C-alpha positions in Angstrom: 23.0 -44.2 -40.4 26.6 -44.9 -41.7 29.6 -45.1 -39.2 32.2 -45.3 -41.4 33.0 -48.2 -39.9 34.9 -50.0 -42.9 36.5 -46.4 -43.7 39.7 -47.2 -46.1 39.0 -50.8 -46.3 38.8 -52.8 -49.4 37.7 -56.0 -50.4 35.9 -58.6 -53.2 32.8 -59.6 -52.8 31.7 -62.8 -54.9 28.4 -63.8 -55.6 25.9 -60.5 -55.6 23.6 -61.4 -58.4 20.4 -59.1 -57.4 18.8 -57.4 -54.8 17.6 -60.7 -52.8 21.8 -61.7 -52.8 23.1 -61.6 -49.5 25.9 -60.6 -51.3 24.4 -57.6 -52.9 23.4 -56.3 -49.6 26.6 -57.0 -47.8 28.0 -54.7 -50.9 25.7 -51.7 -50.3 26.5 -51.7 -46.1 30.1 -52.2 -46.8 30.1 -49.4 -49.3 27.8 -47.1 -46.8 30.2 -48.0 -43.9 33.5 -46.1 -46.3 34.6 -49.6 -48.1 35.9 -49.6 -51.4 34.7 -52.9 -53.5 35.1 -54.7 -56.3 32.4 -57.2 -57.2 32.7 -60.5 -59.2 30.6 -63.6 -60.0 30.8 -66.1 -63.1 30.4 -64.8 -66.2 27.1 -66.7 -66.8 25.8 -65.1 -63.8 27.0 -61.8 -64.7 24.6 -61.9 -67.9 21.9 -63.2 -65.9 21.8 -60.5 -62.5 22.0 -57.1 -62.4 25.1 -56.7 -61.0 26.2 -53.7 -63.0 23.5 -51.9 -61.3 24.9 -52.5 -57.8 28.1 -51.7 -59.4 26.6 -48.0 -59.8 25.1 -48.0 -56.7 28.8 -48.7 -54.8 30.5 -46.2 -56.7 30.7 -47.5 -59.9 32.8 -50.3 -58.1 34.7 -52.6 -60.9 32.9 -55.6 -61.9 35.5 -58.5 -62.7 34.2 -62.2 -64.3 35.7 -64.6 -62.5 34.5 -68.4 -62.3 35.3 -69.5 -58.6 35.7 -72.8 -59.9 38.7 -71.7 -62.1 42.0 -70.7 -60.8 43.1 -69.0 -64.1 40.1 -66.8 -63.4 40.7 -66.5 -59.9 44.4 -65.4 -60.6 43.2 -63.0 -63.0 40.6 -61.2 -60.8 43.0 -61.0 -57.9 45.4 -59.2 -59.9 43.0 -56.8 -61.3 41.6 -56.0 -58.0 45.1 -55.2 -56.6 45.7 -53.4 -59.7 42.8 -51.4 -58.5 43.3 -51.2 -55.2 46.9 -50.2 -55.4 48.2 -53.4 -53.5 46.8 -55.5 -50.9 43.2 -55.6 -49.7 41.3 -56.2 -46.2 38.4 -58.5 -47.1 37.0 -61.1 -49.1 33.2 -62.4 -49.1 32.5 -65.5 -50.2 28.8 -66.0 -51.2 28.8 -68.8 -53.6 26.7 -71.6 -53.8 24.6 -73.5 -56.5 23.7 -77.3 -56.8 22.6 -78.6 -60.5 20.7 -81.3 -58.5 18.6 -78.7 -56.9 18.1 -76.8 -59.6 16.9 -79.5 -61.6 14.6 -80.9 -58.7 16.8 -83.8 -58.3 15.6 -85.5 -54.8 18.5 -86.3 -52.5 17.9 -90.0 -52.9 18.3 -89.6 -57.1 21.4 -87.7 -56.5 23.1 -86.9 -59.9 26.8 -87.7 -59.1 28.1 -85.5 -62.1 26.1 -82.7 -60.7 26.9 -83.3 -57.2 30.7 -83.1 -58.2 29.6 -79.8 -59.5 27.7 -78.6 -56.1 30.9 -79.2 -54.2 33.4 -77.6 -56.6 30.7 -74.5 -57.0 29.7 -73.7 -53.7 32.9 -75.1 -51.5 36.0 -76.0 -52.8 35.7 -72.4 -54.6 36.5 -71.0 -51.2 39.5 -72.9 -50.9 41.0 -72.2 -54.4 40.0 -68.4 -53.5 42.0 -68.8 -50.3 44.6 -70.6 -52.4 45.2 -68.0 -55.2 44.6 -64.9 -52.1 47.8 -66.8 -50.6 49.9 -67.6 -53.5 49.7 -63.8 -54.3 50.1 -62.4 -51.1 46.6 -60.3 -51.8 45.5 -59.8 -48.2 46.7 -57.3 -45.8 47.6 -58.5 -42.5 44.2 -59.1 -40.2 42.3 -59.2 -43.1 38.9 -60.8 -43.0 37.5 -63.4 -45.2 33.9 -64.5 -44.5 32.1 -67.5 -46.3 28.2 -68.4 -46.1 27.2 -71.4 -44.8 23.6 -72.9 -43.5 22.7 -74.7 -40.4 22.1 -77.5 -43.3 25.5 -78.2 -42.5 25.1 -79.6 -39.2 21.2 -80.6 -39.3 19.0 -82.3 -41.7 16.8 -80.1 -44.1 15.3 -82.4 -46.5 14.8 -79.6 -49.5 18.5 -78.1 -49.1 19.7 -81.6 -50.6 23.6 -81.9 -51.4 24.0 -78.3 -50.7 24.0 -79.5 -47.1 27.0 -81.7 -47.7 29.0 -78.8 -49.9 28.2 -76.4 -47.0 29.7 -79.2 -44.6 33.0 -79.2 -46.8 33.0 -75.5 -47.1 33.1 -74.8 -42.9 35.9 -77.7 -43.0 37.6 -75.8 -45.6 37.2 -72.6 -43.4 38.6 -74.2 -40.4 41.4 -75.9 -42.2 42.6 -73.1 -44.0 42.1 -70.9 -41.6 44.3 -72.7 -39.6 47.6 -72.3 -42.4 46.3 -69.0 -43.7 45.8 -67.3 -40.1 49.6 -67.7 -38.9 
């Protein structure tokens, strides 16, 4: 049952890949509650996933490809979202995370450092880049919300979570630090 809790709210949802994605379920619920959304994911993820199905289900929400590690892509996404929404918007969901080490089965003690740097860029620094872009473009309305998904492994040891634990700890630090600067 919907209560129109997000009626009139507009935002970007990053990271919906398929129906198992948290971003996918969030997009469905946000639209059910009255929100208007733009969906975004990396170009390769758009080819691998089912985001266009979700877009149709979500009132034909625009799908705008953007590599969240690439400032030019984020600037283009923000410009297109603001054009679509007719100005500033109300929220961002950062549901982004990926570790090449985990995908390739590389153990924590054998971490490939080139992969680790990619993990940090994709899973943590991308939040900084998204926020920096939004701030520079004055994209978010006053009293907007930014939600970034983390995991308890940022505070506790979960051996199978590998280098993603460090990435999510860094992302949490970025949320605190950028929140301090952007929140004023």
